[in-house]
C-alpha positions in Angstrom: 0.3 0.5 0.1 0.3 3.7 -0.2 1.8 6.1 2.0 -0.2 9.0 1.3 1.4 12.0 1.5 -0.6 14.9 0.0 -3.4 16.2 1.6 -6.9 16.7 -0.7 -8.2 20.1 -0.8 -12.0 19.5 -1.7 -12.8 22.8 -4.1 -17.0 23.1 -3.5 -19.6 26.0 -6.4 -22.1 26.4 -7.9 -22.3 25.2 -11.4 -20.7 28.2 -13.4 -18.3 29.6 -10.0 -15.5 29.1 -11.1 -14.2 25.6 -9.1 -12.0 24.5 -12.5 -10.4 28.5 -12.2 -9.0 28.2 -8.9 -8.4 25.3 -9.7 -5.3 25.6 -11.7 -4.9 29.2 -10.0 -3.5 27.6 -7.4 -2.0 25.3 -9.4 -0.1 27.7 -10.3 1.4 28.9 -7.3 1.2 26.0 -4.6 4.5 24.2 -5.2 3.8 20.5 -5.1 0.3 20.8 -5.7 -2.1 18.7 -9.0 -5.0 18.3 -9.7 -7.8 15.2 -9.8 -8.9 14.7 -12.7 -12.9 13.2 -12.2 -14.6 10.8 -13.9 -17.8 11.4 -16.0 -20.7 9.8 -18.0 -21.7 12.8 -19.3 -20.5 13.8 -22.9 -17.0 15.9 -23.0 -17.8 19.3 -24.7 -16.4 20.9 -28.1 -13.0 22.5 -26.0 -12.2 19.5 -23.2 -10.1 16.6 -23.9 -10.3 13.2 -21.8 -7.7 12.3 -19.4 -7.5 16.2 -18.8 -11.0 18.2 -18.2 -12.5 14.6 -16.8 -12.0 11.0 -16.5 -15.4 10.1 -19.7 -17.1 6.6 -20.4 -20.0 5.4 -21.0 -22.6 4.9 -18.5 -22.1 1.1 -19.1 -18.5 2.0 -17.9 -19.2 4.1 -15.2 -22.0 1.7 -13.6 -18.5 -0.8 -14.1 -17.1 0.6 -11.9 -19.0 1.1 -9.6 -20.0 -2.6 -9.1 -16.0 -3.3 -9.1 -15.7 -0.6 -6.3 -12.8 1.7 -8.3 -13.9 4.9 -7.1 -14.0 6.4 -4.0 -17.1 8.4 -5.0 -19.6 9.2 -7.4 -22.8 11.0 -7.8 -25.5 11.5 -10.2 -26.0 14.9 -11.2 -27.9 15.7 -15.0 -28.7 12.6 -16.0 -25.0 11.8 -15.8 -23.3 10.1 -13.4 -19.3 11.6 -11.7 -16.6 10.7 -9.6 -13.4 9.4 -8.1 -11.2 7.5 -9.1 -10.0 5.2 -6.6 -6.6 4.7 -8.3 -5.8 8.4 -9.5 -6.8 9.1 -6.0 -3.8 7.0 -3.7 -1.9 7.7 -6.5 -1.7 12.4 -6.6 -1.9 11.7 -2.6 1.4 9.4 -3.2 3.1 11.5 -5.3 2.3 15.8 -4.7 1.8 17.7 -0.9 -1.8 20.0 -2.3 -4.5 17.8 -4.8 -7.3 20.0 -5.8 -10.2 18.2 -5.6 -13.1 20.0 -7.6 -16.4 18.4 -6.3 -19.9 19.4 -5.3 -21.8 19.1 -2.5 -23.1 15.3 -2.8 -19.3 14.7 -3.2 -17.7 16.7 -0.2 -20.6 14.6 2.4 -20.1 11.4 0.6 -16.1 12.0 1.5 -17.0 13.0 4.7 -19.7 9.8 5.6 -16.5 7.4 4.2 -14.4 9.8 6.6 -12.3 10.5 3.6 -9.5 13.4 5.3 -9.0 16.7 3.3 -10.0 20.3 4.0 -12.9 22.0 2.0 -13.7 25.6 0.6 -17.4 26.5 -0.9 -16.8 29.4 -3.8 -19.9 31.6 -3.2 -20.7 33.7 -6.0 -21.5 37.0 -5.5 -25.2 37.6 -6.1 -27.2 35.2 -8.4 -27.0 37.9 -10.9 -23.6 37.5 -11.2 -23.9 33.2 -11.5 -27.0 34.1 -14.3 -24.4 35.9 -16.6 -22.0 33.5 -16.2 -23.9 30.5 -17.0 -26.1 32.6 -19.5 -23.3 33.1 -21.2 -22.4 29.6 -22.3 -22.6 28.5 -25.4 -24.6 25.0 -25.0 -26.3 25.6 -22.0 -30.7 26.7 -22.3 -32.2 29.0 -20.8 -34.4 26.1 -18.9 -31.1 24.4 -18.3 -30.1 28.0 -16.8 -32.8 28.4 -14.3 -32.7 25.0 -13.3 -28.6 25.4 -11.9 -29.7 28.6 -10.5 -32.3 26.5 -8.1 -29.7 24.0 -7.4 -27.3 26.1 -6.8 -28.9 28.3 -4.3 -30.2 24.9 -2.2 -25.6 23.8 -2.8 -25.0 27.6 -1.2 -27.9 26.8 1.6 -25.2 24.1 2.9 -22.5 26.4 2.5 -21.9 26.4 6.4 -20.8 22.4 6.4 -17.2 24.2 4.7 -14.6 24.9 6.6 -14.0 27.7 4.7 -16.6 29.6 2.4 -15.3 32.2 0.0 
């Protein structure tokens, strides 16, 4: 078994809340750090690359990982699975002092329930209007999807107090 030397750092925010941007900036500034690439069953967007943005799997492949207990945690969001691979996390924690992970509130709760040690940050938007503007600039999101994500964002923000830090 590989001894973990790293600290898992969970970064959560509503959809459009800047998780990826914040993590990329942290990695530029924090020595010996990396971003955990999570796994999803949703198809890649035009600008996304497998193994860089996510590990993209079919729904069947993802369900096989679930049945083989290959995931630390997983959730379903908007009809697609998202999760953290056990081997990917162990590998990063064995090599880096800080592993930044973009994980939603349900994923963080799963980590809590499983007793996976981590530090957690919730990124609060300046306002719902600001978050709406960010979501509306995404070319692949319909107005109905914007409204749905804003409803979810309000539910997520109500749970931000369960994080170690809210920013």
